[in-house]
C-alpha positions as CSV (number, residue, x, y, z in Angstrom):
1,M,2.8,13.4,1.7
2,P,1.8,17.1,1.3
3,G,0.5,18.3,-2.1
4,R,-2.0,20.4,-4.0
5,R,-5.5,20.4,-2.5
6,L,-8.4,18.9,-4.3
7,P,-11.4,21.1,-5.1
8,P,-14.7,20.3,-3.3
9,R,-16.1,18.5,-6.4
10,P,-13.1,17.2,-8.4
11,N,-13.6,15.5,-11.8
12,L,-11.7,12.3,-12.4
13,D,-12.0,12.5,-16.2
14,Q,-10.2,15.9,-16.1
15,Y,-7.3,14.4,-14.2
16,R,-7.2,11.5,-16.7
17,K,-7.0,14.1,-19.4
18,Q,-4.3,16.0,-17.5
19,A,-2.2,12.8,-17.2
20,K,-2.5,12.2,-21.0
21,E,-1.4,15.8,-21.7
22,L,1.5,15.4,-19.3
23,L,2.6,12.2,-21.1
24,S,2.5,14.0,-24.4
25,A,4.5,17.0,-23.0
26,V,7.2,14.8,-21.5
27,R,7.7,12.9,-24.7
28,A,7.8,16.2,-26.6
29,G,10.7,17.4,-24.3
30,D,8.7,20.1,-22.5
31,A,11.0,21.3,-19.6
32,G,8.1,22.0,-17.2
33,A,6.6,18.6,-17.7
34,R,10.0,16.9,-17.1
35,R,10.6,19.0,-14.0
36,L,7.2,17.9,-12.7
37,F,8.2,14.3,-13.3
38,R,11.6,14.7,-11.5
39,V,9.8,16.2,-8.5
40,H,7.0,13.8,-8.1
41,H,7.9,10.4,-9.7
42,P,9.4,8.0,-7.2
43,R,12.1,6.8,-9.6
44,R,15.1,8.9,-10.4
45,P,14.9,10.8,-13.7
46,G,17.6,8.7,-15.3
47,E,16.0,5.4,-14.4
48,I,13.2,5.6,-17.0
49,D,13.8,6.2,-20.7
50,V,11.5,9.1,-21.7
51,S,10.5,7.2,-24.8
52,R,9.2,4.4,-22.6
53,F,7.3,6.9,-20.3
54,R,3.8,5.4,-20.0
55,L,0.4,6.7,-19.1
56,A,0.6,4.9,-15.7
57,D,3.7,7.0,-15.0
58,A,1.9,10.2,-15.8
59,Q,-1.0,9.2,-13.7
60,L,1.3,8.5,-10.8
61,V,2.9,11.9,-11.1
62,V,-0.6,13.6,-11.0
63,A,-1.5,11.6,-7.9
64,R,1.7,12.3,-6.1
65,E,1.5,16.0,-7.0
66,H,-1.8,16.0,-5.0
67,G,-0.3,14.2,-2.0
68,F,-1.3,10.6,-2.8
69,T,1.0,7.6,-3.0
70,S,-0.7,6.0,-6.1
71,W,-3.2,6.7,-8.8
72,T,-5.7,4.2,-7.4
73,T,-5.8,5.9,-4.0
74,F,-6.1,9.2,-5.7
75,A,-8.9,8.1,-8.0
76,V,-10.9,6.7,-5.0
77,A,-10.5,10.0,-3.1
78,V,-11.6,12.0,-6.2
79,Q,-14.6,9.8,-6.8
80,A,-15.6,10.0,-3.1
81,L,-15.4,13.8,-3.1
82,A,-17.3,14.0,-6.4
83,S,-20.1,11.9,-5.1
84,G,-20.2,13.6,-1.7
85,A,-19.3,10.3,0.0
86,A,-16.3,11.7,1.8
87,D,-17.3,11.9,5.5
88,T,-14.9,12.8,8.3
89,R,-17.3,12.2,11.1
90,A,-16.2,9.6,13.6
91,S,-18.3,6.5,14.2
92,T,-18.2,3.2,16.1
93,V,-18.8,-0.2,14.6
94,Q,-19.0,-3.4,16.7
95,L,-17.4,-6.2,14.9
96,D,-18.5,-9.8,15.5
97,I,-15.2,-11.1,16.8
98,T,-14.8,-13.7,19.6
99,T,-11.8,-12.2,21.3
100,D,-10.8,-9.0,23.1
101,E,-7.4,-8.9,21.4
102,I,-7.1,-7.6,17.8
103,N,-3.6,-7.7,16.5
104,T,-4.1,-5.2,13.7
105,C,-6.8,-3.6,11.5
106,A,-6.8,-1.7,8.2
107,L,-9.4,0.2,6.3
108,T,-9.8,0.4,2.5
109,P,-9.0,3.8,1.0
110,D,-12.7,4.5,0.6
111,G,-13.4,3.5,4.2
112,R,-16.1,1.0,3.3
113,R,-14.4,-2.2,4.3
114,A,-12.1,-3.2,7.2
115,I,-9.8,-6.1,7.6
116,T,-8.9,-7.5,11.0
117,A,-6.4,-10.1,12.4
118,A,-7.5,-11.2,15.9
119,Q,-6.2,-13.9,18.2
120,G,-8.0,-17.1,17.6
121,N,-9.9,-15.7,14.6
122,P,-9.1,-15.9,10.8
123,V,-8.2,-12.8,8.9
124,T,-11.6,-11.3,8.0
125,V,-12.9,-8.6,5.7
126,W,-15.8,-6.7,7.1
127,D,-18.4,-4.2,5.9
128,A,-17.0,-1.3,8.0
129,R,-20.4,0.4,8.0
130,T,-22.2,-2.4,9.7
131,G,-19.6,-4.7,11.2
132,R,-21.7,-7.7,10.1
133,S,-21.7,-10.4,7.5
134,G,-22.6,-9.4,4.0
135,R,-21.7,-9.6,0.4
136,T,-18.3,-7.9,0.9
137,Q,-17.2,-10.0,3.9
138,R,-14.4,-12.5,3.2
139,V,-12.6,-14.9,5.5
140,L,-9.0,-15.5,4.6
141,T,-7.5,-18.8,5.8
142,G,-4.1,-20.3,5.3
143,H,-1.7,-18.6,7.9
144,T,-0.6,-21.1,10.6
145,Y,0.3,-18.5,13.2
146,H,-0.9,-15.1,14.5
147,V,-1.2,-12.4,11.8
148,H,0.5,-9.1,12.8
149,G,0.4,-7.0,9.6
150,L,-2.2,-6.1,7.0
151,A,-2.2,-3.7,4.1
152,W,-4.7,-3.0,1.3
153,S,-3.8,-2.1,-2.2
154,G,-4.8,1.3,-3.4
155,D,-7.9,0.1,-5.2
156,G,-9.0,-2.2,-2.3
157,R,-9.0,-5.3,-4.5
158,R,-5.9,-7.0,-3.1
159,L,-4.5,-7.5,0.4
160,L,-1.1,-8.3,1.9
161,S,-1.0,-10.1,5.3
162,C,2.0,-11.3,7.2
163,S,2.5,-14.0,9.9
164,M,5.3,-16.6,9.6
165,D,5.0,-16.0,5.9
166,L,3.7,-13.2,3.6
167,R,0.5,-13.7,1.5
168,L,-1.1,-11.8,-1.3
169,W,-4.9,-12.1,-1.5
170,D,-7.7,-11.3,-3.9
171,A,-10.0,-9.4,-1.6
172,E,-13.0,-9.9,-3.8
173,T,-12.8,-13.7,-3.8
174,G,-10.7,-14.5,-0.7
175,R,-8.3,-16.5,-2.8
176,C,-4.6,-16.5,-1.9
177,L,-2.7,-15.4,-5.0
178,R,0.8,-16.0,-3.8
179,T,2.8,-17.0,-0.7
180,F,6.2,-15.6,0.0
181,E,8.6,-17.4,2.3
182,G,12.1,-16.6,3.5
183,H,12.0,-15.0,7.0
184,S,12.9,-17.4,9.8
185,K,10.8,-15.8,12.4
186,I,7.4,-14.0,12.7
187,I,6.9,-11.0,10.3
188,R,5.7,-7.9,12.1
189,S,4.8,-5.5,9.4
190,V,4.1,-5.3,5.7
191,A,3.8,-2.3,3.2
192,W,3.1,-1.8,-0.5
193,S,5.5,0.2,-2.7
194,A,3.9,3.3,-4.4
195,D,3.7,1.5,-7.7
196,E,2.3,-1.7,-6.0
197,R,4.9,-3.9,-7.6
198,Y,6.7,-4.7,-4.4
199,G,5.9,-5.7,-0.8
200,L,8.2,-4.8,2.1
201,T,8.3,-6.9,5.3
202,A,10.1,-6.6,8.7
203,S,10.7,-9.6,10.8
204,H,11.8,-10.7,14.3
205,D,14.7,-12.4,12.6
206,G,16.3,-8.9,12.4
207,T,15.9,-8.5,8.6
208,A,13.7,-6.7,6.1
209,R,12.9,-8.1,2.7
210,L,11.7,-6.5,-0.5
211,W,9.5,-8.9,-2.5
212,R,8.4,-8.8,-6.2
213,L,4.7,-9.4,-5.9
214,D,4.4,-10.8,-9.5
215,T,7.1,-13.4,-9.2
216,G,7.3,-14.1,-5.4
217,L,11.0,-13.5,-5.4
218,C,12.9,-11.6,-2.7
219,E,14.8,-8.9,-4.6
220,R,16.6,-7.3,-1.6
221,L,17.6,-8.5,1.9
222,F,18.4,-5.8,4.5
223,E,20.6,-7.0,7.3
224,G,22.3,-5.1,10.1
225,H,20.1,-4.8,13.1
226,E,21.3,-6.9,16.0
227,I,17.7,-7.6,17.3
228,G,14.3,-8.2,15.8
229,L,12.5,-5.7,13.7
230,V,9.0,-4.4,14.4
231,S,8.4,-2.1,11.3
232,A,9.7,-1.2,7.8
233,S,8.4,1.5,5.5
234,F,9.1,3.3,2.2
235,S,10.2,6.9,2.1
236,R,7.8,9.3,0.3
237,D,9.9,9.3,-2.9
238,G,10.3,5.6,-2.9
239,R,14.1,5.7,-3.0
240,R,14.8,4.6,0.5
241,I,13.3,2.4,3.2
242,F,13.4,2.8,7.0
243,T,13.6,-0.1,9.5
244,C,13.0,0.0,13.2
245,D,13.9,-2.7,15.8
246,W,12.6,-3.6,19.3
247,L,15.0,-1.1,21.0
248,G,14.0,1.8,18.8
249,G,17.0,1.6,16.6
250,I,16.2,3.0,13.1
251,R,18.2,2.5,9.9
252,T,17.9,4.0,6.5
253,W,18.6,2.0,3.4
254,S,19.0,3.1,-0.2
255,L,17.0,1.4,-3.0
256,G,19.2,3.0,-5.7
């Protein structure tokens, strides 16, 4: 998602102030502020009553204006740059895993932790700087089959993992917060929506599902592929999803 570049030493408090000012301007009917909202907010302009426009909406607009999908990922990046912690140098970390086959791996937005799903091993949270056990490591148990998809929330506090079911985890404690069931075959991918209220899954049963993470309910079922799916993702504006099957067939679905 391209956007405005951050300065070398950004100030998160200034962006918080900018979001508050944007909120006030939108509520006052400022044309420029409303145009910014129309361009960068994932919802259509008519879907949110301006009188109910919240600070979280303004923060999301500021984040997306700079090319980030959520305020939390934006805030992490700003703080990393401000502290000089952003480091683009490549490094190698040897994880203590008793298998040669890792199904999937995902890093937190700040790059400090990694989560892995490996054959014959539980889903594990690692200190990505050492690859060893430590205060931040967690072992997540509960899935009864191979885990093929992992995704961090923007702030690195929650995780989504998918196997025969979808699970939402507290990454700090390792506690499973909710289990989502509905697919009849293995789930191959999972993704967060930009506002982190929804999870999107793609399964070998040929369907994709959109889940409400706070209730556990499946809000949308996407059917049409004749074979199993391997991936599903949100569009940049959050208005559509894309699904891909085993033979490379891709479909676009409207969320409007």
